[in-house]
C-alpha positions, 0 to 999 in steps of 0.5 A: 131249586137252588140258585145255582142249579137255576142259573145253569138252566138259564144259560142252557135255555140262552145257549138252545135259543142262539142256536135256533136263531143262528140256524134260522138265519143260515137257513134263510141265507141258503134260500136266497142264494141257491134257486131250485132248478124249478124256479129257474126252468120257470123263470124267462130268460130275457135277452136282446137279438144281436146278429151274433145271438145263437137261437135254440128254438125248439117251440114258439110260446107267443109273439107280440102283434107288429103295428100297423105304422111305417117305422122300426118297432120292438116285438118279443117272442116267447120260446122254449129251448131244446132244454125246456128253458123259457126265453123272452127274445126282444128284437125289431122288425118294421111295422106293417103300415108302409105301402109300396107305392 
């Protein structure tokens, strides 16, 4: 093979390597930016309750226990909405340790 032909082969190989690396970078960038529907459905949405919070509770998955103290305590409820999306709702309740006397 002549040096001129060898130079052409090297240029073509360099171009192929650059194209392959570019496509890898683009694929990785797109994978980071566009979550799939399955991934977004499995990741719970965490929200804090306010009086204006619209609740769409189709199924309660779990609730944290309320401690035996006489004060306001934070609790969590995990639930699924009517679309099957999981949510974690943070809210506050009065503890179960108060006596009425």
